C-alpha positions in Angstrom: -26.4 26.1 4.7 -22.8 25.3 3.5 -20.1 27.8 4.2 -18.3 29.4 1.2 -15.2 27.4 2.1 -17.2 24.1 2.0 -18.7 25.1 -1.3 -15.3 25.9 -2.8 -13.8 22.7 -1.4 -16.5 20.7 -3.2 -16.1 22.5 -6.5 -14.7 20.5 -9.4 -11.6 21.5 -11.4 -10.0 19.7 -14.3 -6.5 18.3 -13.7 -3.9 16.4 -15.6 -1.1 14.2 -14.4 2.3 15.9 -14.6 4.5 13.7 -16.8 8.0 14.8 -15.9 7.9 13.6 -12.3 9.4 10.5 -10.8 7.4 7.7 -9.1 10.3 7.0 -6.7 8.8 9.3 -4.0 5.1 8.5 -4.6 4.7 6.5 -1.4 6.4 9.2 0.7 4.1 11.8 -0.9 0.9 9.9 -0.1 2.0 9.7 3.6 2.8 13.5 3.4 -0.6 14.1 1.9 -2.5 12.3 4.6 -0.2 13.6 7.4 -1.1 10.8 9.8 -4.7 10.8 8.8 -6.2 7.3 9.4 -7.7 6.9 6.0 -6.5 3.6 4.5 -8.6 3.5 1.3 -10.6 5.7 -1.0 -11.9 5.8 -4.6 -9.4 6.8 -7.2 -10.7 10.2 -8.6 -9.6 9.2 -12.1 -10.8 5.6 -12.7 -13.1 5.1 -9.7 -11.4 1.9 -8.4 -11.0 1.5 -4.7 -7.3 2.0 -3.8 -5.5 1.3 -0.6 -2.5 2.7 1.2 0.5 0.4 0.9 1.5 0.8 4.5 -1.8 -0.8 5.6 -2.5 -3.4 2.8 0.8 -4.2 1.0 0.7 -5.1 -2.6 -2.5 -7.2 -2.6 -4.8 -4.4 -3.7 -4.6 -1.4 -6.0 -2.1 0.9 -4.3 -2.7 4.6 -3.6 0.2 6.9 -4.4 0.8 10.7 -4.2 0.5 12.0 -7.8 1.6 15.4 -9.1 -1.2 17.1 -11.1 -1.8 20.6 -12.6 -5.1 22.5 -12.8 -6.1 23.0 -16.5 -9.2 25.2 -16.3 -8.1 28.1 -14.1 -5.4 30.2 -15.6 -4.3 31.7 -12.3 -3.2 28.3 -11.0 -1.6 26.9 -14.2 2.0 25.8 -13.6 1.4 25.2 -9.9 1.7 21.5 -9.0 -0.5 19.8 -6.5 -0.5 16.3 -4.9 -3.6 14.1 -4.9 -4.2 10.5 -4.0 -4.3 8.5 -7.3 -4.1 4.7 -7.9 -0.7 3.6 -9.0 -2.0 2.3 -12.3 -3.5 5.7 -13.3 -0.4 7.5 -12.1 1.9 5.3 -14.2 0.1 6.4 -17.3 1.5 10.0 -17.0 1.0 11.7 -20.5 -1.4 9.0 -21.6 -3.8 9.7 -18.8 -6.7 11.8 -19.9 -7.5 15.0 -17.9 -10.1 14.4 -15.2 -12.2 16.3 -12.7 -11.4 16.4 -8.9 -12.8 18.3 -6.0 -10.7 21.3 -5.1 -10.6 20.1 -1.5 -8.4 17.1 -2.6 -5.6 19.3 -3.9 -2.6 20.0 -1.7 0.2 22.2 -3.0 3.2 20.0 -3.8 6.3 20.5 -1.7 9.0 22.1 -3.7 6.5 23.0 -6.4 7.5 25.4 -9.2 
């Protein structure tokens, strides 16, 4: 039987990309997010494409970046920014990117979040 923490971690929430952030630090944020974790690729939670960490694969493939998002469907967490792995193409859409669902376990509170 799954523990409560595992169940919560796998629960889905709706998030949106935060538009007023810069992409300048997105590579540093993805390294911060993984904190030396060996993952080098994963599926983009928004578009479903396989994305790769730049430090392992360079620019040959869809690049994974650290994207700022906000939770939309839980009032208690509105206004708090989180970092998630997102492909660079989706992250660059900012306001034009439709809200999407992601597992709670993928969210990390953004450093210096408001």
